[in-house]
Biopython code that builds the backbone (N, CA, C, O; Angstrom):
import numpy as np
from Bio.PDB.StructureBuilder import StructureBuilder

atoms = [
    (1, "MET", "N", (-57.544, 47.518, 28.751)),
    (1, "MET", "CA", (-56.364, 46.843, 29.175)),
    (1, "MET", "C", (-56.249, 45.442, 28.607)),
    (1, "MET", "O", (-55.340, 44.699, 28.977)),
    (2, "ALA", "N", (-57.084, 45.097, 27.785)),
    (2, "ALA", "CA", (-57.032, 43.789, 27.158)),
    (2, "ALA", "C", (-55.928, 43.726, 26.117)),
    (2, "ALA", "O", (-55.493, 42.627, 25.770)),
    (3, "THR", "N", (-55.464, 44.835, 25.613)),
    (3, "THR", "CA", (-54.427, 44.853, 24.585)),
    (3, "THR", "C", (-53.058, 44.526, 25.155)),
    (3, "THR", "O", (-52.158, 44.177, 24.392)),
    (4, "GLY", "N", (-52.863, 44.623, 26.457)),
    (4, "GLY", "CA", (-51.563, 44.321, 27.062)),
    (4, "GLY", "C", (-51.195, 42.859, 26.878)),
    (4, "GLY", "O", (-50.013, 42.550, 26.722)),
    (5, "GLY", "N", (-52.144, 41.962, 26.888)),
    (5, "GLY", "CA", (-51.888, 40.545, 26.694)),
    (5, "GLY", "C", (-51.476, 40.234, 25.275)),
    (5, "GLY", "O", (-50.653, 39.349, 25.040)),
    (6, "LYS", "N", (-52.042, 40.956, 24.329)),
    (6, "LYS", "CA", (-51.694, 40.716, 22.923)),
    (6, "LYS", "C", (-50.279, 41.182, 22.643)),
    (6, "LYS", "O", (-49.549, 40.520, 21.906)),
    (7, "ASP", "N", (-49.881, 42.293, 23.207)),
    (7, "ASP", "CA", (-48.530, 42.785, 22.991)),
    (7, "ASP", "C", (-47.496, 41.807, 23.553)),
    (7, "ASP", "O", (-46.463, 41.545, 22.937)),
    (8, "ARG", "N", (-47.798, 41.284, 24.724)),
    (8, "ARG", "CA", (-46.867, 40.355, 25.336)),
    (8, "ARG", "C", (-46.781, 39.071, 24.509)),
    (8, "ARG", "O", (-45.691, 38.527, 24.328)),
    (9, "THR", "N", (-47.896, 38.589, 24.016)),
    (9, "THR", "CA", (-47.910, 37.372, 23.213)),
    (9, "THR", "C", (-47.164, 37.603, 21.904)),
    (9, "THR", "O", (-46.396, 36.740, 21.478)),
    (10, "ALA", "N", (-47.367, 38.710, 21.278)),
    (10, "ALA", "CA", (-46.686, 39.024, 20.028)),
    (10, "ALA", "C", (-45.187, 39.191, 20.266)),
    (10, "ALA", "O", (-44.374, 38.739, 19.461)),
    (11, "ARG", "N", (-44.827, 39.835, 21.364)),
    (11, "ARG", "CA", (-43.409, 40.022, 21.692)),
    (11, "ARG", "C", (-42.750, 38.664, 21.950)),
    (11, "ARG", "O", (-41.634, 38.434, 21.484)),
    (12, "GLU", "N", (-43.400, 37.777, 22.668)),
    (12, "GLU", "CA", (-42.850, 36.444, 22.920)),
    (12, "GLU", "C", (-42.725, 35.647, 21.620)),
    (12, "GLU", "O", (-41.759, 34.905, 21.444)),
    (13, "ALA", "N", (-43.683, 35.791, 20.718)),
    (13, "ALA", "CA", (-43.630, 35.095, 19.427)),
    (13, "ALA", "C", (-42.456, 35.615, 18.600)),
    (13, "ALA", "O", (-41.737, 34.831, 17.980)),
    (14, "ARG", "N", (-42.260, 36.939, 18.589)),
    (14, "ARG", "CA", (-41.124, 37.504, 17.868)),
    (14, "ARG", "C", (-39.802, 37.021, 18.475)),
    (14, "ARG", "O", (-38.857, 36.734, 17.739)),
    (15, "GLU", "N", (-39.727, 36.929, 19.787)),
    (15, "GLU", "CA", (-38.512, 36.455, 20.460)),
    (15, "GLU", "C", (-38.238, 34.991, 20.106)),
    (15, "GLU", "O", (-37.098, 34.625, 19.818)),
    (16, "ARG", "N", (-39.281, 34.155, 20.128)),
    (16, "ARG", "CA", (-39.112, 32.746, 19.754)),
    (16, "ARG", "C", (-38.658, 32.632, 18.302)),
    (16, "ARG", "O", (-37.788, 31.815, 18.001)),
    (17, "ALA", "N", (-39.217, 33.418, 17.405)),
    (17, "ALA", "CA", (-38.833, 33.387, 15.992)),
    (17, "ALA", "C", (-37.381, 33.839, 15.834)),
    (17, "ALA", "O", (-36.632, 33.259, 15.048)),
    (18, "ARG", "N", (-36.983, 34.870, 16.578)),
    (18, "ARG", "CA", (-35.608, 35.347, 16.500)),
    (18, "ARG", "C", (-34.632, 34.290, 17.002)),
    (18, "ARG", "O", (-33.598, 34.056, 16.376)),
    (19, "VAL", "N", (-34.948, 33.651, 18.120)),
    (19, "VAL", "CA", (-34.080, 32.612, 18.679)),
    (19, "VAL", "C", (-34.018, 31.417, 17.733)),
    (19, "VAL", "O", (-32.951, 30.842, 17.517)),
    (20, "TYR", "N", (-35.178, 31.043, 17.168)),
    (20, "TYR", "CA", (-35.206, 29.926, 16.226)),
    (20, "TYR", "C", (-34.329, 30.218, 15.006)),
    (20, "TYR", "O", (-33.552, 29.368, 14.570)),
    (21, "GLU", "N", (-34.463, 31.414, 14.471)),
    (21, "GLU", "CA", (-33.669, 31.789, 13.287)),
    (21, "GLU", "C", (-32.174, 31.820, 13.626)),
    (21, "GLU", "O", (-31.346, 31.407, 12.814)),
    (22, "ALA", "N", (-31.835, 32.299, 14.803)),
    (22, "ALA", "CA", (-30.427, 32.333, 15.217)),
    (22, "ALA", "C", (-29.879, 30.915, 15.348)),
    (22, "ALA", "O", (-28.757, 30.655, 14.915)),
    (23, "ARG", "N", (-30.636, 30.000, 15.928)),
    (23, "ARG", "CA", (-30.184, 28.607, 16.061)),
    (23, "ARG", "C", (-30.034, 27.946, 14.693)),
    (23, "ARG", "O", (-29.077, 27.207, 14.461)),
    (24, "ARG", "N", (-30.975, 28.209, 13.788)),
    (24, "ARG", "CA", (-30.914, 27.627, 12.451)),
    (24, "ARG", "C", (-29.676, 28.126, 11.707)),
    (24, "ARG", "O", (-28.979, 27.332, 11.074)),
    (25, "GLU", "N", (-29.397, 29.412, 11.771)),
    (25, "GLU", "CA", (-28.202, 29.961, 11.119)),
    (25, "GLU", "C", (-26.925, 29.403, 11.733)),
    (25, "GLU", "O", (-25.969, 29.094, 11.022)),
    (26, "PHE", "N", (-26.914, 29.275, 13.057)),
    (26, "PHE", "CA", (-25.744, 28.712, 13.738)),
    (26, "PHE", "C", (-25.516, 27.266, 13.283)),
    (26, "PHE", "O", (-24.382, 26.874, 13.007)),
    (27, "HIS", "N", (-26.583, 26.482, 13.205)),
    (27, "HIS", "CA", (-26.466, 25.094, 12.777)),
    (27, "HIS", "C", (-25.944, 25.011, 11.333)),
    (27, "HIS", "O", (-25.073, 24.190, 11.046)),
    (28, "GLU", "N", (-26.454, 25.833, 10.439)),
    (28, "GLU", "CA", (-25.984, 25.840, 9.051)),
    (28, "GLU", "C", (-24.514, 26.236, 8.956)),
    (28, "GLU", "O", (-23.760, 25.654, 8.176)),
    (29, "SER", "N", (-24.109, 27.226, 9.748)),
    (29, "SER", "CA", (-22.702, 27.638, 9.706)),
    (29, "SER", "C", (-21.801, 26.536, 10.265)),
    (29, "SER", "O", (-20.693, 26.334, 9.769)),
    (30, "GLN", "N", (-22.265, 25.828, 11.289)),
    (30, "GLN", "CA", (-21.486, 24.707, 11.840)),
    (30, "GLN", "C", (-21.342, 23.604, 10.793)),
    (30, "GLN", "O", (-20.272, 23.012, 10.648)),
    (31, "GLN", "N", (-22.424, 23.333, 10.068)),
    (31, "GLN", "CA", (-22.387, 22.296, 9.035)),
    (31, "GLN", "C", (-21.418, 22.676, 7.922)),
    (31, "GLN", "O", (-20.645, 21.831, 7.472)),
    (32, "ARG", "N", (-21.441, 23.933, 7.465)),
    (32, "ARG", "CA", (-20.504, 24.382, 6.434)),
    (32, "ARG", "C", (-19.064, 24.283, 6.932)),
    (32, "ARG", "O", (-18.172, 23.878, 6.187)),
    (33, "ARG", "N", (-18.841, 24.653, 8.189)),
    (33, "ARG", "CA", (-17.492, 24.586, 8.744)),
    (33, "ARG", "C", (-17.011, 23.136, 8.814)),
    (33, "ARG", "O", (-15.846, 22.862, 8.526)),
    (34, "ARG", "N", (-17.887, 22.208, 9.190)),
    (34, "ARG", "CA", (-17.487, 20.796, 9.252)),
    (34, "ARG", "C", (-17.107, 20.270, 7.868)),
    (34, "ARG", "O", (-16.116, 19.554, 7.724)),
    (35, "VAL", "N", (-17.883, 20.621, 6.868)),
    (35, "VAL", "CA", (-17.572, 20.183, 5.503)),
    (35, "VAL", "C", (-16.236, 20.769, 5.061)),
    (35, "VAL", "O", (-15.405, 20.059, 4.494)),
    (36, "ARG", "N", (-16.023, 22.051, 5.313)),
    (36, "ARG", "CA", (-14.755, 22.700, 4.949)),
    (36, "ARG", "C", (-13.588, 22.050, 5.687)),
    (36, "ARG", "O", (-12.546, 21.789, 5.086)),
    (37, "ASP", "N", (-13.750, 21.786, 6.979)),
    (37, "ASP", "CA", (-12.683, 21.162, 7.757)),
    (37, "ASP", "C", (-12.374, 19.757, 7.248)),
    (37, "ASP", "O", (-11.214, 19.347, 7.219)),
    (38, "ASN", "N", (-13.397, 19.025, 6.851)),
    (38, "ASN", "CA", (-13.162, 17.678, 6.318)),
    (38, "ASN", "C", (-12.381, 17.732, 5.007)),
    (38, "ASN", "O", (-11.496, 16.905, 4.783)),
    (39, "TRP", "N", (-12.694, 18.688, 4.144)),
    (39, "TRP", "CA", (-11.940, 18.844, 2.904)),
    (39, "TRP", "C", (-10.481, 19.189, 3.189)),
    (39, "TRP", "O", (-9.570, 18.625, 2.584)),
    (40, "ILE", "N", (-10.276, 20.106, 4.102)),
    (40, "ILE", "CA", (-8.905, 20.516, 4.437)),
    (40, "ILE", "C", (-8.129, 19.338, 5.020)),
    (40, "ILE", "O", (-6.971, 19.119, 4.665)),
    (41, "ALA", "N", (-8.761, 18.582, 5.907)),
    (41, "ALA", "CA", (-8.086, 17.425, 6.517)),
    (41, "ALA", "C", (-7.779, 16.361, 5.463)),
    (41, "ALA", "O", (-6.710, 15.752, 5.499)),
    (42, "GLY", "N", (-8.690, 16.131, 4.539)),
    (42, "GLY", "CA", (-8.445, 15.146, 3.485)),
    (42, "GLY", "C", (-7.300, 15.534, 2.582)),
    (42, "GLY", "O", (-6.459, 14.703, 2.239)),
    (43, "ILE", "N", (-7.264, 16.789, 2.197)),
    (43, "ILE", "CA", (-6.178, 17.264, 1.333)),
    (43, "ILE", "C", (-4.845, 17.221, 2.079)),
    (43, "ILE", "O", (-3.833, 16.798, 1.521)),
    (44, "ALA", "N", (-4.846, 17.655, 3.333)),
    (44, "ALA", "CA", (-3.605, 17.630, 4.120)),
    (44, "ALA", "C", (-3.141, 16.190, 4.352)),
    (44, "ALA", "O", (-1.945, 15.907, 4.281)),
    (45, "GLY", "N", (-4.077, 15.281, 4.628)),
    (45, "GLY", "CA", (-3.708, 13.877, 4.824)),
    (45, "GLY", "C", (-3.146, 13.263, 3.555)),
    (45, "GLY", "O", (-2.163, 12.524, 3.610)),
    (46, "GLY", "N", (-3.755, 13.556, 2.414)),
    (46, "GLY", "CA", (-3.238, 13.049, 1.145)),
    (46, "GLY", "C", (-1.850, 13.586, 0.843)),
    (46, "GLY", "O", (-0.976, 12.853, 0.382)),
    (47, "ALA", "N", (-1.656, 14.867, 1.107)),
    (47, "ALA", "CA", (-0.328, 15.461, 0.885)),
    (47, "ALA", "C", (0.709, 14.831, 1.812)),
    (47, "ALA", "O", (1.854, 14.617, 1.413)),
    (48, "LEU", "N", (0.310, 14.536, 3.040)),
    (48, "LEU", "CA", (1.229, 13.899, 3.984)),
    (48, "LEU", "C", (1.620, 12.503, 3.513)),
    (48, "LEU", "O", (2.789, 12.127, 3.601)),
    (49, "ILE", "N", (0.665, 11.741, 3.021)),
    (49, "ILE", "CA", (0.963, 10.390, 2.536)),
    (49, "ILE", "C", (1.889, 10.448, 1.327)),
    (49, "ILE", "O", (2.832, 9.662, 1.231)),
    (50, "VAL", "N", (1.627, 11.375, 0.400)),
    (50, "VAL", "CA", (2.497, 11.525, -0.774)),
    (50, "VAL", "C", (3.911, 11.927, -0.333)),
    (50, "VAL", "O", (4.897, 11.426, -0.874)),
    (51, "ALA", "N", (4.006, 12.819, 0.637)),
    (51, "ALA", "CA", (5.323, 13.238, 1.133)),
    (51, "ALA", "C", (6.058, 12.075, 1.805)),
    (51, "ALA", "O", (7.273, 11.941, 1.655)),
    (52, "LEU", "N", (5.332, 11.241, 2.540)),
    (52, "LEU", "CA", (5.977, 10.093, 3.192)),
    (52, "LEU", "C", (6.521, 9.107, 2.160)),
    (52, "LEU", "O", (7.657, 8.648, 2.280)),
    (53, "PHE", "N", (5.719, 8.782, 1.151)),
    (53, "PHE", "CA", (6.200, 7.867, 0.123)),
    (53, "PHE", "C", (7.368, 8.473, -0.645)),
    (53, "PHE", "O", (8.330, 7.776, -0.967)),
    (54, "GLY", "N", (7.290, 9.751, -0.935)),
    (54, "GLY", "CA", (8.382, 10.409, -1.644)),
    (54, "GLY", "C", (9.677, 10.402, -0.846)),
    (54, "GLY", "O", (10.750, 10.153, -1.394)),
    (55, "SER", "N", (9.574, 10.675, 0.445)),
    (55, "SER", "CA", (10.787, 10.684, 1.270)),
    (55, "SER", "C", (11.377, 9.285, 1.403)),
    (55, "SER", "O", (12.598, 9.134, 1.417)),
    (56, "GLN", "N", (10.530, 8.257, 1.500)),
    (56, "GLN", "CA", (11.036, 6.885, 1.541)),
    (56, "GLN", "C", (11.755, 6.538, 0.239)),
    (56, "GLN", "O", (12.810, 5.905, 0.258)),
    (57, "TYR", "N", (11.189, 6.946, -0.875)),
    (57, "TYR", "CA", (11.800, 6.674, -2.171)),
    (57, "TYR", "C", (13.169, 7.340, -2.276)),
    (57, "TYR", "O", (14.146, 6.717, -2.691)),
    (58, "VAL", "N", (13.223, 8.602, -1.897)),
    (58, "VAL", "CA", (14.497, 9.328, -1.975)),
    (58, "VAL", "C", (15.518, 8.725, -1.020)),
    (58, "VAL", "O", (16.687, 8.586, -1.379)),
    (59, "TYR", "N", (15.102, 8.369, 0.175)),
    (59, "TYR", "CA", (16.027, 7.815, 1.167)),
    (59, "TYR", "C", (16.634, 6.506, 0.675)),
    (59, "TYR", "O", (17.838, 6.287, 0.812)),
    (60, "PHE", "N", (15.808, 5.641, 0.105)),
    (60, "PHE", "CA", (16.311, 4.326, -0.275)),
    (60, "PHE", "C", (16.909, 4.283, -1.675)),
    (60, "PHE", "O", (17.477, 3.258, -2.050)),
    (61, "THR", "N", (16.807, 5.340, -2.455)),
    (61, "THR", "CA", (17.441, 5.333, -3.772)),
    (61, "THR", "C", (18.662, 6.232, -3.841)),
    (61, "THR", "O", (19.637, 5.893, -4.512)),
    (62, "MET", "N", (18.631, 7.383, -3.154)),
    (62, "MET", "CA", (19.745, 8.318, -3.256)),
    (62, "MET", "C", (20.388, 8.648, -1.919)),
    (62, "MET", "O", (21.504, 9.166, -1.895)),
    (63, "GLY", "N", (19.725, 8.369, -0.818)),
    (63, "GLY", "CA", (20.227, 8.768, 0.484)),
    (63, "GLY", "C", (21.060, 7.690, 1.147)),
    (63, "GLY", "O", (21.600, 6.810, 0.477)),
    (64, "PRO", "N", (21.163, 7.763, 2.471)),
    (64, "PRO", "CA", (21.980, 6.794, 3.199)),
    (64, "PRO", "C", (21.420, 5.379, 3.147)),
    (64, "PRO", "O", (22.152, 4.431, 3.434)),
    (65, "GLY", "N", (20.184, 5.204, 2.801)),
    (65, "GLY", "CA", (19.613, 3.867, 2.728)),
    (65, "GLY", "C", (19.878, 3.172, 1.411)),
    (65, "GLY", "O", (19.505, 2.011, 1.240)),
    (66, "ALA", "N", (20.520, 3.864, 0.471)),
    (66, "ALA", "CA", (20.799, 3.276, -0.847)),
    (66, "ALA", "C", (21.898, 2.228, -0.706)),
    (66, "ALA", "O", (22.854, 2.434, 0.041)),
    (67, "PRO", "N", (21.775, 1.126, -1.401)),
    (67, "PRO", "CA", (22.835, 0.117, -1.326)),
    (67, "PRO", "C", (24.098, 0.634, -2.007)),
    (67, "PRO", "O", (24.044, 1.267, -3.061)),
    (68, "SER", "N", (25.231, 0.348, -1.379)),
    (68, "SER", "CA", (26.490, 0.799, -1.967)),
    (68, "SER", "C", (26.869, -0.160, -3.089)),
    (68, "SER", "O", (26.636, -1.365, -2.983)),
    (69, "PRO", "N", (27.450, 0.365, -4.159)),
    (69, "PRO", "CA", (27.809, -0.512, -5.274)),
    (69, "PRO", "C", (28.918, -1.466, -4.859)),
    (69, "PRO", "O", (29.912, -1.046, -4.266)),
    (70, "ALA", "N", (28.754, -2.738, -5.167)),
    (70, "ALA", "CA", (29.751, -3.744, -4.833)),
    (70, "ALA", "C", (30.683, -3.921, -6.024)),
    (70, "ALA", "O", (30.232, -3.954, -7.170)),
    (71, "PRO", "N", (32.000, -4.037, -5.752)),
    (71, "PRO", "CA", (32.933, -4.226, -6.867)),
    (71, "PRO", "C", (32.737, -5.604, -7.494)),
    (71, "PRO", "O", (32.484, -6.595, -6.809)),
    (72, "THR", "N", (32.860, -5.629, -8.786)),
    (72, "THR", "CA", (32.755, -6.900, -9.507)),
    (72, "THR", "C", (34.056, -7.149, -10.239)),
    (72, "THR", "O", (34.734, -6.215, -10.667)),
    (73, "SER", "N", (34.388, -8.387, -10.374)),
    (73, "SER", "CA", (35.626, -8.707, -11.085)),
    (73, "SER", "C", (35.377, -8.566, -12.574)),
    (73, "SER", "O", (34.301, -8.890, -13.077)),
    (74, "THR", "N", (36.381, -8.081, -13.261)),
    (74, "THR", "CA", (36.231, -7.859, -14.698)),
    (74, "THR", "C", (36.569, -9.107, -15.492)),
    (74, "THR", "O", (36.045, -9.297, -16.590)),
    (75, "SER", "N", (37.436, -9.963, -14.961)),
    (75, "SER", "CA", (37.779, -11.177, -15.696)),
    (75, "SER", "C", (36.881, -12.307, -15.208)),
    (75, "SER", "O", (36.597, -12.457, -14.020)),
    (76, "THR", "N", (36.467, -13.065, -16.157)),
    (76, "THR", "CA", (35.628, -14.202, -15.795)),
    (76, "THR", "C", (36.475, -15.449, -15.851)),
    (76, "THR", "O", (37.230, -15.637, -16.805)),
    (77, "PRO", "N", (36.373, -16.284, -14.882)),
    (77, "PRO", "CA", (37.192, -17.502, -14.911)),
    (77, "PRO", "C", (36.700, -18.425, -16.025)),
    (77, "PRO", "O", (35.503, -18.552, -16.285)),
    (78, "THR", "N", (37.684, -19.066, -16.673)),
    (78, "THR", "CA", (37.321, -19.988, -17.751)),
    (78, "THR", "C", (36.955, -21.320, -17.117)),
    (78, "THR", "O", (37.641, -21.790, -16.210)),
    (79, "PRO", "N", (35.911, -21.907, -17.578)),
    (79, "PRO", "CA", (35.525, -23.193, -16.997)),
    (79, "PRO", "C", (36.508, -24.281, -17.418)),
    (79, "PRO", "O", (36.941, -24.326, -18.570)),
    (80, "VAL", "N", (36.846, -25.135, -16.500)),
    (80, "VAL", "CA", (37.765, -26.236, -16.758)),
    (80, "VAL", "C", (36.927, -27.438, -17.159)),
    (80, "VAL", "O", (36.009, -27.854, -16.451)),
    (81, "GLU", "N", (37.271, -27.973, -18.304)),
    (81, "GLU", "CA", (36.526, -29.138, -18.760)),
    (81, "GLU", "C", (37.147, -30.382, -18.161)),
    (81, "GLU", "O", (38.351, -30.614, -18.269)),
    (82, "THR", "N", (36.339, -31.143, -17.555)),
    (82, "THR", "CA", (36.810, -32.412, -17.007)),
    (82, "THR", "C", (36.198, -33.513, -17.851)),
    (82, "THR", "O", (34.987, -33.565, -18.066)),
    (83, "THR", "N", (37.056, -34.377, -18.315)),
    (83, "THR", "CA", (36.568, -35.475, -19.131)),
    (83, "THR", "C", (36.471, -36.704, -18.259)),
    (83, "THR", "O", (37.406, -37.059, -17.541)),
    (84, "THR", "N", (35.372, -37.317, -18.331)),
    (84, "THR", "CA", (35.200, -38.564, -17.588)),
    (84, "THR", "C", (35.367, -39.704, -18.579)),
    (84, "THR", "O", (34.773, -39.698, -19.657)),
    (85, "PRO", "N", (36.167, -40.667, -18.206)),
    (85, "PRO", "CA", (36.374, -41.776, -19.154)),
    (85, "PRO", "C", (35.086, -42.582, -19.297)),
    (85, "PRO", "O", (34.380, -42.856, -18.327)),
    (86, "THR", "N", (34.822, -42.936, -20.510)),
    (86, "THR", "CA", (33.643, -43.761, -20.747)),
    (86, "THR", "C", (34.025, -45.215, -20.520)),
    (86, "THR", "O", (35.079, -45.655, -20.980)),
    (87, "PRO", "N", (33.224, -45.932, -19.852)),
    (87, "PRO", "CA", (33.588, -47.335, -19.591)),
    (87, "PRO", "C", (33.526, -48.170, -20.884)),
    (87, "PRO", "O", (32.628, -48.025, -21.713)),
    (88, "GLU", "N", (34.511, -49.034, -21.004)),
    (88, "GLU", "CA", (34.570, -49.928, -22.159)),
    (88, "GLU", "C", (33.661, -51.115, -21.887)),
    (88, "GLU", "O", (33.536, -51.550, -20.743)),
    (89, "PRO", "N", (33.041, -51.630, -22.899)),
    (89, "PRO", "CA", (32.220, -52.823, -22.670)),
    (89, "PRO", "C", (33.118, -54.010, -22.349)),
    (89, "PRO", "O", (34.166, -54.200, -22.965)),
    (90, "THR", "N", (32.700, -54.777, -21.408)),
    (90, "THR", "CA", (33.493, -55.950, -21.017)),
    (90, "THR", "C", (33.045, -57.152, -21.845)),
    (90, "THR", "O", (31.851, -57.384, -22.034)),
    (91, "PRO", "N", (34.020, -57.907, -22.333)),
    (91, "PRO", "CA", (33.628, -59.076, -23.133)),
    (91, "PRO", "C", (33.063, -60.150, -22.220)),
    (91, "PRO", "O", (33.551, -60.372, -21.111)),
    (92, "THR", "N", (32.075, -60.778, -22.689)),
    (92, "THR", "CA", (31.481, -61.887, -21.932)),
    (92, "THR", "C", (31.825, -63.184, -22.632)),
    (92, "THR", "O", (31.846, -63.255, -23.860)),
    (93, "ASP", "N", (32.088, -64.187, -21.856)),
    (93, "ASP", "CA", (32.446, -65.479, -22.410)),
    (93, "ASP", "C", (31.145, -66.229, -22.704)),
    (93, "ASP", "O", (30.521, -66.814, -21.819)),
    (94, "THR", "N", (30.779, -66.190, -23.926)),
    (94, "THR", "CA", (29.577, -66.920, -24.300)),
    (94, "THR", "C", (30.009, -68.151, -25.084)),
    (94, "THR", "O", (30.472, -68.073, -26.222)),
    (95, "GLY", "N", (29.848, -69.212, -24.468)),
    (95, "GLY", "CA", (30.235, -70.466, -25.125)),
    (95, "GLY", "C", (29.061, -71.010, -25.908)),
    (95, "GLY", "O", (28.112, -70.302, -26.244)),
    (96, "SER", "N", (29.165, -72.282, -26.181)),
    (96, "SER", "CA", (28.082, -72.923, -26.901)),
    (96, "SER", "C", (26.940, -73.161, -25.943)),
    (96, "SER", "O", (27.143, -73.290, -24.735)),
    (97, "PRO", "N", (25.771, -73.218, -26.471)),
    (97, "PRO", "CA", (24.638, -73.450, -25.586)),
    (97, "PRO", "C", (24.678, -74.852, -25.010)),
    (97, "PRO", "O", (25.126, -75.789, -25.672)),
    (98, "THR", "N", (24.230, -74.993, -23.832)),
    (98, "THR", "CA", (24.232, -76.286, -23.186)),
    (98, "THR", "C", (23.071, -77.117, -23.716)),
    (98, "THR", "O", (21.945, -76.637, -23.856)),
    (99, "PRO", "N", (23.376, -78.358, -24.001)),
    (99, "PRO", "CA", (22.290, -79.168, -24.532)),
    (99, "PRO", "C", (21.327, -79.571, -23.400)),
    (99, "PRO", "O", (21.713, -79.729, -22.242)),
    (100, "THR", "N", (20.127, -79.718, -23.778)),
    (100, "THR", "CA", (19.111, -80.139, -22.810)),
    (100, "THR", "C", (19.034, -81.654, -22.829)),
    (100, "THR", "O", (19.006, -82.257, -23.902)),
    (101, "PRO", "N", (19.000, -82.260, -21.693)),
    (101, "PRO", "CA", (18.943, -83.742, -21.672)),
    (101, "PRO", "C", (17.582, -84.245, -22.219)),
    (101, "PRO", "O", (16.529, -83.658, -21.969)),
    (102, "THR", "N", (17.657, -85.313, -22.945)),
    (102, "THR", "CA", (16.452, -85.935, -23.469)),
    (102, "THR", "C", (16.255, -87.272, -22.803)),
    (102, "THR", "O", (17.267, -87.933, -22.573)),
    (103, "SER", "N", (15.201, -87.699, -22.501)),
    (103, "SER", "CA", (14.994, -88.972, -21.872)),
    (103, "SER", "C", (14.332, -89.971, -22.733)),
    (103, "SER", "O", (14.101, -91.101, -22.303)),
]
sb = StructureBuilder()
sb.init_structure("model")
sb.init_model(0)
sb.init_chain("A")
sb.init_seg("    ")
for serial, (resi, resn, name, xyz) in enumerate(atoms, 1):
    if name == "N":
        sb.init_residue(resn, " ", resi, " ")
    sb.init_atom(name, np.array(xyz, "f"), 0.0, 1.0, " ", f" {name:<3s}", serial, name[0])
structure = sb.get_structure()
């Protein structure tokens, strides 16, 4: 009856190995799924940003946000030249020099 203990020990070891292998596979599959989900989220986020910029561009260039063309006049006004009179030099009365007194 000594062999009954060995069978139980071997069975428990096989069970632990099976559970360990199942946990390891589960962890690896979770890791692969996280990487895949991150790629999908990155691509979807990038596409969303490109779509947002594209829609803003279309709205403000061709849609209701586009500025309406303002009418411009076809004739240009001619500039009026204004002449300012140049001042004439005023004559100064310069007489003879005053003599200096001598003592």
